N, C-alpha and C positions, 0 to 999 in steps of 0.2 A: 352348459346350461344342457342337459339332457332328458329327454323324456323317451317313455316307453313307444313304442311302433304304434300302436291304440292310440295314444293319446296324441300321436304326432299327426294320424291318419286325422282324428275327430279336428284337432288346429287347422289345419289346413281346408277341411268341408267346410267350418266356421265360418271361415274366412270366405271362401265362397258362397258363403250365403249375403253378403253384404247388401248386394244392391233388393234381391228380396227381403231383407229384412226392413229394409228403408222401404218396401212395396208396400211388406204389409204391415209399418205404422200408418202410412197415409191411408189403409184399407180401415184401419180400426178405430184410427182417429175421426173417420167420417162417421161410424156407427155408436150413436148418443149413447152413454150408458149413466145415467142421472140418479140417483134412489129420489124415489116420493119423498121424501123429507128436505131434498134437493130439488124440486120441484117435475121428475122428471117419473117416468115411466119402468126402473128399475132397469137391469142389465141383459134380460132374456134377447133379443137381438141380438149382443155382442155376443151372450156365449156360444147361441146358435152360432154367427159366422167363424166362432174360435174352434168348434166341432167341427165345422166342417171341411174347415183350413188342415186341422191336425189329421184327420180322416188323410187325408189327402197326401199330407206326410207319413201316412205310413203309422201313425199313433190311435190306435181301434182299441184298447184296455181305456179304457173312461168309464168313470163312477160317477152319476151324479148326485149328488144329496143336495136337495130344492128346500130352502124354508118357506114355509105359508106367509103368502104376503098380501091381504086382501084389497090394498090400496093399488095394485098393480095391475094390467091389462090382462098379465099371462098367470094371475093367481102367486104367483112364487119368486121367492129372488134364488137365480141359480147355480150355484158352486159344483165345481166341474173337478176330478181330479185324473190325471193322466199319468199310468205306470208306464215302467219300461221294466222286466221282471230280470233279476239277476242271477248269478251262480247261488245267492243265497237273500231268504228274504230280509235280516236283520243284520244290521241294522240299516235301516232304511234312509237312504237321503231324499229331502225335500225339499224344496225351491217352494212359497207360499208369494201369490202376489196375488193382483186384487182387480177386479175388471172396473170396477166406478169407477167414475171421477169426480171433480167438485161442477158446479159452473161456470163460465167462461167471465162473470164480472162483468165491470161495463166497458162493454163491446166498444169505444170510442178508441179504450187505449189501444185494442189490437190493433196489428198495421193489417189480416188484413182476418178471414172468415176463422171463428179458433176451431170449427172445425173442419175446415181445408188442410192438411199439414202442407208447409213448403217448406222444400230442401232451399237452403242457403250453404253452400259451402259444405261446413263438416256439421252443420247442424240440420235439426227438425224440428220444425216451432209449427205448436198448435195443443191444443188442451187436452193434457194426460199425456204427452209423449213424455214426458219423465214422470211422471206421477197417475199409475202405475206401471204404464205403458212399455217404459224401459226395460225392465225388471220379467214380466208378461213375456215380453219379444225374444228376449236374451235366456229364457228360461224354456221357453217351447221351442226352439231353433239348437239348443244345447239335448235338448230330448233328440230333435230328429234327427241330429247327428249321428246319435246313438245308432238309431235305428238303420238310416244309411247307410255307415258302417259298417252293418253286422256286429258291432262292438256289445258282447255282453257285459254290462259291470260287473264288478263283485258282488255288488247286492241291487235289490230292486231300487230303484230310484222313481219317485214321484213328483208331478206338478201340479200343484194344490191352487186354483183360479179361483177366488171368494169374491162375491160380493156384499155388499152394505159395509163395507172397512171407511168409508169417507163420514159416516152417519154412524158408531157406534158400535158394528160388527154382529149385533144382536143377527141378521139373517146370514151374518158370513162364517166369521172362523168360527165365535163362539156356538151356533148354528151347528156344526160338526163337528166340532170336538163333543158337543151331546148327545148327535146324534150315534157316531160312529168312533167312543172312544179309544175302540179298540185298536184302530188304525195306527195307531202311534205308541210308543212304546221310549220309556227315557232317557234308552242308548240310542236313537233314531239322531241324525245329524242332519238339523232344520237351518235353514237358511229364508231370510227375508228380505230379499232387494226394494227396501223403502226409503232408505236414507243412507247416507254418506258425502263423500265429499269428493274433490274435483279430480287429487290421484291416486283414489282407490284403496287408501289403506287403515281407513279406522273402522274397526272392527265394533259398531254396540253390542255391550254386554251386560247393560245395566240402566237402571229411570231411576230416577228421582220421583218421591211423592207427589202427588196434585193434590192442591187444595185451592181452589174458589171461594173467597169470603165474601159478601155481598153487605153492605151496613146501609141502615135507613136510620138516617140520625133525623129527632122529630124535636120542633123547638115550638113556636109562636110565631107567626106573621103578624107583621107588620108596615106603616111606611117609613121607608128608611132616614127620615129626618125625624124620627121618634125612637130610637133602637132601642132604648131605654123600657120602651114598652113590652118589648118582645124579645122573644129569645133566638138567638140566629142559628140556625139550623147548619146554615154553611160554616161558621164560624167552627160549631162542634165536627162535622164534619172533617175539615181544616187540621184543628188541632188534635182527634183521632189518628188522621193518616200519618201525621209527622213525628207524633207520638209513638205508634206501630211500629213503621220503620226502622226509628232507633231500639225500642224494644224491643221486638224478632230480631235484630241483626245479632245485637248485644246477647240473647238468652243462645243463639243457637249459629254460633261464629265456628263451627267446628270446619277442619277442611279433608277432604277425601280428592287425593289427585287422580283419581280413575277417572272424576267427573270434570265436565268441563262446560261452568267453570265449577270450581273444585268446592264451592260451599253451598248453603243453601242460601232460596232468593224470596225476598221479598217484595214489589211493584206493586206500589198504586196505577192502579190501569184507566180501565174503562169509568165514566162518570155520568151518570145521568142529568140529564136536565129541569133546573130546579124556576123558579120565576122568571117570566120573557121580558120582564122590565128592569132598567137598572133600579128605581128609584123603590124597590119591596127587595124588604128582608124577607128570605125566605123560611117559612116553617117547615118545610123537608127539604131534606135535602141525600141522595144515593148516591154509594160510589162502591168500590172491588177491588179487592185484593188478588193477585195472582202468587200464590206462594208454590215454589216448588223446592223438597226438601229432601237431603240426604237421606239416606234407607235410617241413619244411626238415630233420625229421630221422628217419636209419632207425630202424627197429626193434632192424638189428644195432648200430646203436649204444647204443638202451638195454640188449640184452641186455648187452654189455661191459659197461656199469657195473653191472649186478645180478650179472655173475659176480664181479666184484672186490668186491663187499660181502658177498658169501658168503661168500670164502676167508676178508676178518673174519672172521665171524662164527663160523664152524668153528676156527679157528686159536685164536681169545679163549675163546671157550665152550666148545667139543671136544665139539661137536653135529655130524650131519652133514646135511646137506641139499640134499634131491632138488627137482630144479627139472622143470614142465612150462608145455608151452603149448597152454589149452583154442582159443584163438581168434588167428588174428595173419593180420592183416587191412592191407595196406600202402595208404597213401590211393588213390584212383582221380587222376589228372591232372582238376586244375578245369576248370569250363566259363568259359573267358573271358567278364568281364563286360558288354564291349564284344562277345558272340558276336550273330548274328543274332537268337537264340530271346529270350533277356536284352532284347535292345531291342523286338522285338515285342510280349514278353507287357506288359513295363514298360509301351511305349506306353499299352496298351487301360488297365491299371490307372489309370493317369493320367489318362487320358481316362473310365473310367466312376465311378472312387472320386473321384478329385481328388486324391490320394495319391501324395508320391514314393516308389516302391520302393527301397528298400534290397539291395546284394545281399552275400550270408553265407557264411560256414561255419559248420561244426558239428562240435560232435565226437561225435555218432551216425550209422552207418551206413542207408545207406536206397537202395534198389534203382536210382535214376539211377545210383552208382557202377556198373554194371552195363554201363550204356549207354557211360562216360563210358572204362573200361577199353578198349574198340573202337574206340575213338578218334570217339565220337557225342556231341556237346555236348549235355547235359539239366538241365530247370533245375524243383529243386523247389519243387510253389506249391501254397496252397488259403488257405481262410480259414478256420482251426480254434480250436476255444477246447479244443484240445490234452486232450482225456479219454479220448484211445484207450487201450483196454488199463485201464481202470478200471470198478469196478463206479457203474453207473448213467451210462454213457457216456451220450451225448447232443453232438446236431450243432444250428445253428442254423438257423430253413429260412431267412431271409435273409440266410445264409450260402450256403445249397443253392443257390439264386436267382440272389444274384448272381454268383457263382463261374460259373454257368451263361453268365453275359452274359457274361461276360469270355471263356471260351472259344468263346463264336460270332462275337464280335468278334474274333475271333483266328482261327478260322475263316473268315471273311469275305471277311478283308481281307488274310492271311496275310501275306508280306512286301512 
């Protein structure tokens, strides 16, 4: 394994930051950054903390692209762009992380205060330490290493830190791309360290379409001892769920090995309470399906099959069925597996980790889709233990440092 002199110095510098990166994670965790939709006052205090710390690292080329939001004390949601100038401006290398976190959830499930990060061996425990503070910290310290080692990258390197990722992106990356579209070009290399696997070999380049469906089945409520006098909405919803499960899987059975799982999925999930007692036939029953579609299938095709099954159940059981779509998100164009960002990131992982990365598609949604819909190829990558949103969320210190080294290598080399 060989490195250029610049890369060798960067890797050594980043390794020397290990204790400081842990301390930064501790300090960052204590600055709560919940959006108003999650019961918080936004990310402003955290943004101010990051700006001050970055300035102490010599990162003073910063652009602020804030989004107005009257619901928070600051009056806006912060978005920060740190830049280190290279020998050329393009293609710019981007790492994008988010500053907001989710609430801790049920506190009794935590071993301690979620906002007091605790080091336990090789892990840091606390709310947000993996989602997305690991990526934020790794990106920031890789950028710091460029400055402190006086390495001039081949092209400009930017770290974009946004708000509102956990609740929709409208005040975060969507705002940034709308307010300053000239910042980004199709030839840029965009890395989003917000999903990954423990070995660090998976590069997410594609996502399925998402369709959430809400069914309200209505019949006629009666005493359970005289069911013939009513129309059982629960039976209607159960029949509908079983038929939909079979029909949708049969109609959309294509496979694509890029994705995991390689098929479209159709899952009955949430079910709302109907009658509170056992001896009443419910007159209304509500349940939901979560559908994740391979890009070869359109959402309209799925809706057509659902409508057909609804007509059958209504006709056969005498119920009426109301349908709604709480979420409807067509798949963004995938990032090509031979795109420059995939190749550059893969080279860095192979060189530093000794493993061969694999490009994959996923069923979940990531913020990378926001870039892809605008013709900006992006890859989602990090080395994660996948503890996001869970009680006692943690990140591995080795992952924190190792990912920073990969970013440092990408920053120094570019294309």
